[in-house]
N, C-alpha and C positions, 0 to 999 in steps of 0.2 A: 373591509373584510379582516374578519380575525381570523390571525394565523394560528396554525394546530404547531405547538411547540412542545418538542419532548421533555418531559419532566426530568427525564436523567441529567441533562445538561443545566445546572441551575444559571449559569449564565445567562442562557437563553430565554430564562423564563423570568429574571428579576422583573421588578417594577420599572427601571428605568428602561430595561430594553421595550416590556408592553407597553411602556407610554411612547416610545419613538415608531413602534411597528405603523401606525397610522401614517405619519411623515414618510418612512420609507417607501411604504406601500405606493404612496401620492408619486413618490420618484420613480415608481417601477421596481422596486427592489421588492421582492417576495420570499417568504420563509416557506418552507414546507419539513414537515418532521419525518425523519429518516428513521426505521426500525432500528433497534439497538444493537443489532447486527444484521447485515445484510450481505452475503457473501456473493450475493449475483451483482451488488452493484460495485466490488470491489473487482478490479480487472486482475490484480497481481492475484487474488484466490485461484481463478481458474489457473493461471500460468503454475502458482504452486502445487496444485494438484495436478498437473499432466507431469511436471517435475517428479514428484512422488509417486506417481503411478506406473512413468514409464522408465527415467534416466536413473534414479537411485532405488526404484522398487528391489525388496528385498535385501538390500545392502544393509551391514552392521557397522558401526563405528565405534571406535573404541572409547573416543572423547570428542569434544566440542571442537578442537581444531581440526580432526579428520572429518567430523561431518562439514565444517565449513569449507574443506576444500573440496571435499565431494561434492558440495552444491556448486562450488565455482566451476568444477568440471564440467559436471551434469548442465550448467547453464551454457558456458562456451561452446559444447558439443551439441547443445539445441540450439544455439545461434548460429553454429557452423553449417548443420542440417537445415535451419530457415533462411541462410544467407544474409543474416544481419551482425553487426560486431556489436560486442557486450562492452558496456563499460559502467566501471564501478564509480560510485561517488563518494568520497569522503567526508561525511555530514559533519566531522569535527571540527574539519579545517574550511569545509565549505569549499573545495576543489576537487578536480578528478584524482580520484588514484592512481598510483605508479600503475602503467598497462603492464608492467612485467610482472607484478602481483597475480594477474587475472588466470594465469596459467599455473598449474601444479607439476 
């Protein structure tokens, strides 16, 4: 079975990868091509749309810090309404962010 690989990501279309595809397929690993961008397949896009459309709609922010604090406050509000706890993750340190920073 020939895998349909995206020409956008050269690492996936390299000769070495193409040579390994039959081996990986025999082991049950299949590759499939995703569109270059497909918001429907990215769950965060739906959440971001709802956040922009409802929680921060029409709000103007003076700078990126105010925008970040507005987004955090909106996410906290959205979480409270849906009865879930929002946790931030600090990717730079690979640990959960200080919960005190989740409020504005």
